[in-house]
C-alpha positions in Angstrom: 111.9 161.6 117.7 115.3 160.1 118.1 118.6 161.2 116.6 117.8 159.7 113.3 115.4 162.5 112.6 118.4 164.6 111.6 119.5 162.2 108.9 118.7 162.2 105.2 118.7 158.4 104.5 115.0 157.3 103.9 115.8 154.1 105.8 117.1 155.9 108.9 114.2 158.4 108.8 111.8 155.4 108.8 113.1 154.7 112.3 113.2 158.3 113.6 110.0 157.7 115.6 111.0 154.4 117.2 111.2 154.4 121.0 114.7 152.9 120.6 117.3 155.6 121.2 119.0 155.1 117.8 122.3 156.7 116.8 123.5 157.0 113.2 127.0 155.5 112.6 129.5 158.1 113.6 131.7 159.5 116.3 128.9 160.4 118.7 127.7 156.8 118.9 131.1 155.4 119.3 132.0 157.9 122.0 128.7 157.1 123.9 129.5 153.4 123.8 133.0 154.0 125.3 131.7 156.4 127.9 128.8 154.3 129.0 130.9 151.1 128.6 128.1 149.4 126.8 128.1 147.0 123.9 126.8 148.2 120.6 123.8 146.8 118.9 124.3 147.4 115.2 121.2 147.1 112.9 121.8 147.3 109.2 119.1 147.4 106.5 117.6 149.5 103.7 114.4 151.3 103.1 112.6 148.8 100.9 113.6 145.7 102.9 110.4 143.7 103.8 111.9 141.8 106.8 113.4 145.1 108.0 109.9 146.5 108.2 108.7 143.3 110.0 111.4 143.5 112.6 110.7 147.2 113.1 106.9 146.6 113.7 107.6 143.6 116.0 110.6 144.9 118.0 111.8 148.4 117.4 108.3 150.0 117.7 107.7 148.0 120.9 108.2 150.0 124.1 109.2 146.9 126.2 111.9 145.8 123.6 113.1 149.4 123.2 113.6 149.7 127.0 115.9 146.6 127.1 117.9 148.0 124.2 118.1 151.5 125.7 119.2 150.2 129.1 121.9 147.8 128.1 123.1 148.8 124.6 124.1 151.7 122.4 122.0 151.1 119.3 123.2 152.2 115.9 121.2 152.1 112.7 122.9 151.9 109.3 121.6 152.2 105.8 123.6 149.5 103.9 123.1 151.4 100.6 124.7 154.5 101.9 127.4 152.8 103.9 128.4 149.6 102.1 131.7 149.8 103.9 130.1 149.2 107.3 127.8 146.6 105.9 130.5 144.7 104.1 132.7 144.2 107.2 129.9 142.9 109.4 128.2 140.9 106.8 131.5 139.0 106.3 131.5 138.4 110.0 127.8 137.2 110.1 128.4 134.9 107.0 131.5 133.4 108.5 129.9 132.7 111.9 126.4 131.6 110.8 126.9 130.4 107.3 124.3 132.8 105.8 123.5 136.5 105.7 120.9 139.0 104.7 118.9 142.0 105.9 118.0 143.1 108.5 121.5 142.4 109.8 121.9 142.4 113.6 125.4 142.4 115.1 126.6 143.0 118.6 130.0 144.8 119.0 132.3 145.9 121.7 132.8 149.7 122.1 135.9 149.2 120.0 133.7 147.9 117.1 134.8 144.3 117.3 131.9 141.9 116.6 131.1 139.0 118.9 127.6 137.9 118.0 125.4 138.3 115.0 122.5 137.2 112.8 119.8 138.6 110.5 116.1 138.8 111.4 115.1 137.8 114.9 111.4 137.5 115.9 110.5 139.2 119.2 110.1 135.9 120.9 111.3 132.4 120.0 109.5 130.9 117.0 110.3 129.2 113.6 113.4 127.7 115.2 114.8 131.2 115.7 115.8 132.6 119.1 113.7 135.5 120.3 115.2 139.0 120.1 114.4 139.9 123.7 116.0 136.6 125.0 119.1 137.3 123.0 119.4 140.9 124.3 119.0 139.7 127.8 121.6 137.0 127.5 124.1 139.3 125.8 123.6 141.9 128.5 124.1 139.2 131.2 127.3 137.9 129.5 128.7 141.5 129.1 128.3 142.0 132.9 129.2 138.5 134.2 131.6 137.1 131.6 133.2 140.2 130.1 136.6 138.6 129.6 135.1 135.8 127.5 133.1 138.2 125.3 136.1 140.4 124.6 138.4 137.4 124.0 135.8 136.1 121.5 135.6 139.5 119.8 139.4 139.7 119.5 139.6 136.3 118.0 136.8 136.9 115.5 138.2 140.2 114.5 141.6 138.6 113.9 139.8 136.1 111.7 138.2 139.0 109.8 141.6 140.6 109.2 143.1 137.3 108.1 140.3 136.2 105.8 141.7 134.9 102.5 140.3 136.8 99.5 141.4 134.2 96.9 144.8 133.0 96.1 146.6 134.6 93.1 148.0 132.9 90.1 151.4 133.1 88.4 149.7 133.8 85.0 146.3 134.9 83.7 143.9 132.0 83.6 143.3 130.6 80.1 140.2 129.5 78.1 140.0 126.2 80.0 139.0 128.2 83.2 136.1 129.6 81.2 135.2 126.1 79.9 135.0 124.9 83.5 132.9 127.9 84.5 130.3 127.3 81.8 130.1 123.6 82.8 129.4 124.8 86.4 126.5 126.8 85.0 125.3 123.9 83.0 125.3 121.6 86.1 123.3 124.2 88.1 120.9 125.1 85.2 117.2 124.5 85.9 116.1 123.0 82.5 112.5 123.1 83.5 112.1 126.6 84.7 115.2 128.4 83.6 117.7 130.0 86.0 120.3 128.3 88.2 119.7 126.2 91.3 116.4 125.9 93.2 114.2 128.4 95.1 114.6 131.2 95.9 115.9 132.5 92.6 117.7 135.8 92.4 118.5 137.5 89.1 122.2 137.9 88.7 122.6 139.5 85.3 126.4 139.2 85.3 126.0 135.5 84.9 124.0 136.0 81.7 126.4 138.6 80.4 129.3 136.1 80.9 127.4 133.3 79.0 126.5 135.6 76.2 130.2 136.5 75.9 131.2 132.9 75.8 128.6 132.3 73.1 130.3 135.0 71.1 133.9 134.0 71.9 133.6 130.2 71.2 131.6 130.6 68.0 130.0 127.5 66.5 130.9 124.9 69.2 128.2 122.9 70.9 129.0 124.6 74.2 128.3 128.0 72.6 124.8 126.9 71.7 124.2 125.7 75.3 125.4 129.0 76.7 123.0 131.0 74.6 120.2 128.6 75.3 120.6 129.0 79.1 120.5 132.8 78.7 117.4 132.9 76.5 115.5 130.4 78.5 116.3 132.2 81.8 115.4 135.7 80.5 112.2 134.3 78.9 111.1 132.7 82.1 111.8 135.9 84.1 109.9 138.0 81.5 106.8 135.8 81.6 106.8 135.0 85.3 105.5 136.9 88.3 108.8 138.6 89.0 108.1 141.0 86.2 105.5 143.7 86.7 103.2 143.1 83.7 101.1 146.2 84.3 103.7 148.9 85.1 106.9 147.4 83.9 110.1 146.6 85.7 111.3 143.7 87.7 110.8 142.8 91.4 113.8 141.8 93.5 113.7 138.0 93.3 111.4 135.0 93.0 110.5 133.1 96.2 109.8 129.9 94.2 111.8 127.9 91.5 109.3 128.7 88.7 109.6 132.6 88.8 106.0 132.8 89.8 106.0 134.4 93.3 108.1 137.5 93.6 109.5 139.4 96.5 108.0 142.7 95.5 110.5 145.4 96.1 112.0 147.0 93.0 115.7 148.0 92.9 117.3 150.3 90.4 120.4 148.1 90.0 118.1 145.2 88.9 116.4 147.3 86.3 119.7 148.6 84.8 121.4 145.2 84.7 118.5 143.2 83.4 117.8 145.8 80.7 121.5 145.4 79.6 121.1 141.6 79.6 117.8 141.7 77.5 119.4 144.1 75.0 122.4 141.8 74.5 120.1 138.8 74.2 118.1 140.7 71.5 121.3 141.2 69.6 122.6 137.7 70.1 119.4 136.0 69.1 117.9 138.5 66.7 114.6 138.2 68.6 113.0 141.6 69.3 111.0 140.1 72.2 114.0 140.6 74.5 114.4 144.2 73.3 110.7 144.8 74.1 111.2 143.6 77.7 114.3 145.9 78.0 112.3 148.8 76.7 109.4 148.2 78.9 111.8 148.1 81.9 113.5 151.3 81.1 110.1 153.0 80.4 109.2 152.1 84.0 112.5 153.7 85.2 111.7 156.9 83.2 108.2 157.1 84.6 108.6 156.2 88.2 112.3 156.3 89.2 113.6 159.5 87.6 114.2 162.8 89.4 112.9 165.9 87.6 116.6 166.9 87.1 117.6 163.6 85.6 119.1 161.4 88.4 117.7 158.0 89.1 116.0 157.0 92.4 117.1 153.9 94.2 114.1 151.6 94.9 110.4 151.0 95.5 109.2 149.2 98.6 107.7 145.7 98.6 105.1 146.7 101.1 102.1 149.2 100.9 98.7 149.8 102.4 96.2 147.3 101.0 93.4 148.9 98.9 89.7 148.2 99.3 88.4 145.7 96.8 87.2 146.3 94.2 87.6 150.1 94.6 90.5 152.1 95.8 91.6 153.6 99.1 93.2 152.1 102.2 91.2 149.8 104.5 90.6 151.3 108.0 93.1 150.0 110.5 95.1 148.1 107.9 98.8 147.9 108.0 101.2 147.7 105.1 101.3 144.3 103.4 103.8 142.8 101.0 102.7 143.1 97.3 99.4 144.9 98.1 99.9 147.3 95.2 100.4 144.5 92.7 97.8 141.9 93.5 94.3 141.5 91.9 91.0 139.9 92.8 89.1 138.3 90.0 86.1 140.5 90.5 88.3 143.6 89.9 89.1 142.3 86.5 85.4 141.6 85.8 84.6 145.2 86.7 87.3 146.7 84.6 87.1 144.5 81.5 83.5 143.4 81.3 82.9 140.9 78.5 86.6 141.0 77.7 87.6 139.8 81.2 87.9 136.1 80.1 90.8 137.0 77.8 92.6 138.9 80.5 92.1 136.1 83.0 93.4 133.6 80.6 96.5 135.7 79.8 97.5 136.4 83.4 96.4 133.2 85.1 93.7 134.8 87.2 91.5 132.5 89.3 88.2 133.2 91.0 89.6 132.3 94.4 93.1 133.7 93.7 96.2 132.0 92.3 98.6 133.3 95.0 100.1 130.8 97.5 98.7 130.5 101.0 100.8 132.6 103.3 100.8 132.7 107.1 100.0 136.4 107.2 97.0 136.0 104.8 98.3 138.9 102.7 97.8 137.0 99.4 94.6 135.1 100.3 92.0 135.3 97.5 94.3 137.4 95.3 96.1 136.9 92.0 99.7 137.3 91.1 100.0 138.2 87.5 102.1 136.1 85.1 101.9 135.1 81.5 99.9 131.9 81.8 99.0 131.5 78.1 100.4 132.8 74.8 98.5 135.0 72.4 98.0 132.0 70.1 96.7 129.8 72.9 94.1 132.4 73.9 93.0 132.9 70.3 92.5 129.2 69.9 90.7 128.8 73.2 88.4 131.8 72.7 87.9 131.6 68.9 89.2 135.1 68.5 91.8 136.4 66.0 95.2 136.8 67.5 95.2 140.5 66.6 92.0 141.0 68.5 93.5 139.3 71.5 96.5 141.6 71.4 94.2 144.6 71.2 92.0 143.5 74.2 95.1 142.9 76.3 96.6 146.3 75.4 93.5 148.1 76.5 93.2 146.0 79.6 96.7 146.8 80.6 96.0 150.5 80.3 92.8 150.1 82.4 94.6 148.1 85.1 97.5 150.6 85.2 95.0 153.5 85.6 93.1 151.6 88.3 96.3 150.8 90.2 97.2 154.5 90.3 94.3 154.9 92.7 95.8 152.5 95.2 98.2 153.5 98.0 101.6 153.4 96.4 104.7 151.6 97.8 107.1 154.1 99.3 109.9 155.1 97.0 113.5 155.5 98.2 114.4 158.7 96.4 118.1 158.9 97.2 120.3 159.0 94.2 123.4 156.7 94.4 126.3 157.2 92.1 127.0 153.5 91.4 123.5 152.6 90.6 123.1 155.7 88.4 126.3 154.6 86.5 124.7 151.2 85.7 121.5 152.9 84.6 123.3 155.4 82.4 124.9 152.4 80.7 121.6 150.7 80.2 119.9 153.8 78.6 123.0 154.4 76.4 123.0 150.9 75.2 119.3 151.0 74.5 119.9 154.2 72.5 122.5 152.4 70.3 120.4 149.3 69.5 117.2 151.2 69.1 118.7 152.7 66.0 118.7 149.2 64.5 115.4 147.7 65.5 112.2 149.2 64.1 111.4 151.8 61.5 111.8 154.8 63.7 115.6 154.5 63.9 117.4 157.5 65.4 114.2 159.1 66.5 113.3 156.0 68.7 116.7 156.3 70.3 116.4 159.9 71.4 114.5 159.5 74.8 117.0 156.9 75.9 120.0 158.9 74.9 118.6 162.0 76.5 117.9 160.1 79.8 121.5 158.9 79.8 122.9 162.4 79.2 120.7 164.0 81.8 121.7 161.5 84.5 125.4 161.9 83.7 125.0 165.7 83.9 123.2 165.3 87.2 126.0 163.3 88.7 128.7 165.6 87.3 126.9 168.8 88.4 125.9 167.7 91.9 128.1 164.8 93.0 131.5 165.6 91.5 134.0 168.3 92.4 136.4 168.7 89.5 138.8 170.9 91.5 139.4 168.4 94.3 138.6 165.4 92.1 136.1 164.2 94.7 133.1 162.0 93.9 130.3 161.6 96.3 128.1 158.6 96.7 124.6 159.9 97.7 122.4 162.8 96.8 119.1 163.6 98.3 117.0 166.7 98.7 119.7 169.1 97.6 122.5 167.5 99.6 125.4 165.4 98.2 127.3 163.5 100.9 129.5 160.5 101.7 132.8 160.0 99.8 132.3 157.6 97.0 133.6 154.0 97.1 135.4 152.1 94.5 132.1 150.7 93.1 130.8 154.2 92.6 133.8 155.2 90.5 133.8 151.9 88.6 130.1 151.9 87.7 130.1 155.6 86.8 133.1 155.0 84.4 131.2 152.1 82.9 128.2 154.3 82.3 130.3 157.0 80.7 132.1 154.6 78.4 128.7 153.3 77.2 127.5 156.9 76.8 130.4 158.0 74.7 129.7 155.0 72.3 126.1 156.2 72.0 126.9 160.0 71.9 130.5 160.5 70.8 130.8 163.6 73.0 134.5 163.7 73.9 133.4 165.3 77.3 132.2 161.9 78.5 135.4 160.2 77.6 137.5 162.9 79.2 135.6 162.6 82.4 135.8 158.8 82.4 139.6 159.1 82.1 139.8 161.5 85.0 137.6 159.2 87.2 139.5 156.1 86.4 142.8 157.7 87.3 141.3 159.0 90.5 139.9 155.6 91.3 143.3 154.1 90.8 144.9 156.6 93.2 142.4 156.0 95.9 141.7 152.2 95.7 144.3 150.3 93.7 146.3 147.7 95.7 149.8 148.1 94.4 151.0 145.1 96.5 148.3 142.5 95.7 146.5 143.8 92.6 142.8 144.6 92.2 140.9 147.5 93.9 140.0 147.9 97.6 136.4 148.9 98.3 137.4 151.8 100.5 140.3 154.2 100.8 141.3 152.9 104.3 141.2 156.5 105.7 138.1 155.9 108.0 139.3 154.5 111.3 135.8 153.2 112.1 136.0 150.6 109.4 137.8 147.7 110.9 138.9 145.9 107.7 139.9 147.4 104.3 138.2 144.8 102.1 138.2 143.8 98.5 135.1 142.2 97.2 135.8 138.8 95.6 132.2 137.9 94.6 129.9 139.3 92.0 126.5 139.3 93.6 123.4 141.3 92.8 125.8 144.1 91.8 129.2 143.3 90.3 132.3 143.9 92.4 134.3 147.0 91.8 137.3 145.0 90.6 135.3 143.2 88.0 133.7 146.3 86.7 137.1 148.1 86.7 138.8 145.4 84.6 136.0 145.6 82.0 136.4 149.4 82.0 140.2 149.2 81.5 139.8 146.7 78.7 137.8 149.5 76.9 140.0 152.4 77.9 143.2 150.6 77.0 141.9 150.1 73.5 141.0 153.8 73.2 144.1 155.4 74.7 147.6 154.1 75.2 148.4 153.7 78.9 150.7 150.7 79.8 149.7 151.0 83.4 146.1 149.9 82.5 147.3 146.8 80.7 149.4 145.9 83.7 146.4 146.4 86.1 144.2 144.2 83.9 146.6 141.3 84.0 147.5 141.7 87.7 143.8 141.8 88.7 143.1 138.7 86.6 146.0 137.0 88.3 144.8 138.1 91.7 141.4 136.5 91.0 143.2 133.5 89.4 142.3 130.9 91.9 138.6 131.9 91.9 138.5 132.0 88.1 140.1 128.6 87.9 138.1 126.8 90.5 134.8 128.6 91.0 134.3 131.1 88.1 130.5 130.9 88.8 131.1 133.0 91.9 132.8 135.8 89.9 130.8 135.9 86.7 131.6 139.5 85.8 135.3 138.9 86.3 134.9 135.8 84.2 133.3 138.0 81.5 136.3 140.3 81.7 138.6 137.3 81.2 136.5 136.2 78.2 136.9 139.7 76.8 140.6 139.7 77.5 141.1 136.4 75.7 138.9 137.3 72.8 140.7 140.6 72.2 139.0 143.9 71.6 138.1 145.5 68.3 137.6 149.2 67.6 134.6 149.9 65.3 134.3 153.5 64.1 131.2 154.5 62.1 132.1 157.7 60.2 128.9 159.2 59.0 128.7 160.6 55.5 126.2 162.8 53.7 125.0 160.0 51.5 122.7 157.8 53.6 124.3 154.9 55.3 121.3 154.0 57.5 121.4 150.3 56.6 125.2 150.2 57.4 124.6 151.7 60.8 121.7 149.3 61.4 123.9 146.4 60.5 126.5 147.5 63.1 123.9 147.9 65.8 122.2 144.6 65.1 125.4 142.7 65.3 126.3 141.3 68.7 129.8 142.7 69.3 130.6 142.3 73.0 134.3 142.5 72.3 134.2 145.8 70.4 134.2 149.5 71.2 131.8 151.3 68.7 132.0 155.0 68.0 129.7 156.9 65.8 131.3 160.1 64.5 130.6 163.0 62.3 133.0 165.5 60.9 132.8 167.7 64.0 132.8 165.0 66.6 135.7 163.2 64.8 137.8 166.4 65.1 136.8 166.8 68.8 137.5 163.2 69.7 140.9 163.3 67.9 142.3 165.3 70.9 141.9 162.2 73.1 141.7 159.5 70.4 144.2 160.4 67.7 143.5 157.3 65.7 140.0 158.5 64.6 141.4 161.7 63.0 141.9 160.2 59.6 138.7 158.1 59.6 136.7 160.1 57.1 133.7 159.0 55.0 134.9 157.7 51.6 133.4 159.7 48.8 130.8 161.1 51.1 129.4 157.7 52.0 129.1 156.5 55.6 132.1 154.3 56.2 132.9 151.8 58.9 136.5 151.2 60.1 137.1 147.9 61.8 140.4 147.9 63.7 142.2 145.7 66.2 145.1 147.1 68.2 144.8 150.3 66.3 145.4 148.6 63.0 142.5 148.8 60.6 141.2 146.7 57.9 139.8 147.9 54.6 137.1 150.5 55.2 133.6 149.2 54.6 130.9 151.2 52.8 128.4 148.4 52.2 126.8 145.8 54.6 128.6 143.0 52.7 132.0 144.6 53.2 131.2 145.3 56.8 130.4 141.6 57.4 133.7 140.6 55.8 135.7 143.1 58.0 134.1 141.9 61.2 134.7 138.2 60.8 138.2 138.4 59.2 
């Protein structure tokens, strides 16, 4: 056991038995590097990273490789999900010097933490055009001994470059609608009209792109460009929902698609993907009126409830891509086998025959199952003879091909899915990363709260169908508040695991949690959520706001081991803290009157002005915030009366209103909310009927008590 055995990160604990003398990031490791006068080898990854596992098997578990590391380097292992501040600095270095990045990330530093060489995955010896890890270690050790001055000079120059990296030029004014027009055209040019999505393989889901296009669809109205924006969203979401990136048996989405057609996934499952994709599917259902997208969102959140939820309500982080392969066609791990990517999710044709009997033909047609396997040939033979599930044929196509009624096909597939799910339970499961991260929980709270709102409108169950989603959002918010927030010191923590909350939160944690709470108050109308969101936003501003340049830093700048205090200027798999914060302030500034927030919205949009004007595709969530800013926000308050009103509430929930804050209040909650939101105090039901108040800038139109009156108020 090495020093990592004392850590709580599942990723670090995976390496606790390596022969490498790993240190966690901290004072002990840095003091050792200085005392021994050795360069640092920094390895950054996360627990569900497939190529991290590969590099561990090939190099870090190898005694000969470990001896080279132990002799010449101080080796530090970092979980990027716990320490995005460390990851962000050195990823910027790797991307700037190699043109690409990813995990595992391998970086060599001076004892003063200045980087001088880096990359991602390295094989143990040279292959695939990549230099071998041992050769690199030996050459760096030689250069450190023989050419120390050159190494340190290079490190100084590269560190200066990091400090001087431009984060986008500001603008004199907030960009206008023409910037958004150019951004939508950028997406149109990159759109894959055949398969959906943007660009070629590999394809990563970036839900903020879709949320932007949906907002532009709503903002522009009936223009041709508006139709194109919606079409790109629906075709992309449809392709992801029917492709192999979706788990058609257990629900949820895998990390990304290796191919352009969304057929072959990289199998890990991340909480932030489930949350953001669920939001995108819910909004697509509202924008299109098609409940197919809502069904996908619901299936995704049901997976989160079943597999990714702590008994006390918090949400776990991820499930691994790799697991032990089962025997076929039964269960149980094969003797002497090692973990393989996707083993939990792949099927042999004979397994389907054994499970479904004379109904197997329908199942095979649906999921594209072939006798010899439909998975691509891979060098490690992990997929050979096996099938990746995807929607190969529609219900109607199967009905026509088999001569069965469509309803019978649906019934067969429903029973087959249950049987396959139960059989899969007997397989060795992928490992689950059970740490609870504040930022990702905030995104997931938002998704459950939004589902609770829309579930009132779709289907006959109405409010009853919304209850489990609303309860999940409430429990998670309470979990974070009780275990990861200190109200006396106003301190938020990033990570909770096994009874311990640790690591001061970053700007993204505050921003995503505020986002979740603002969605929750719109589903729940409990003033406690709004009051906490206000406290968190003000604390975030104190800790991270850049008064000189606008926008929010990612860190407080108080940790001397972090070389550069960075601001993210890119919306990747997760939106940046600044993008989320502008969206939050657009909501908050239309609930409470605080001129500072309006100023911060405009200053941040100006600070991102160059990116928004020239390459809005790189900052889709900030572009969505700009779209919201230009459209202007409405306040929609549904004041529930004693005389029905269900159809009116459904009409509000069905309507796609991305530029509106919607509150559902009763007599009690209206009075409670009035302490923070004085404008709701007088919004009573008219003559006992449920009444909707539609306002802009705190000025309201004629109250609506019928669906027809509501439609008139929303469009006027």
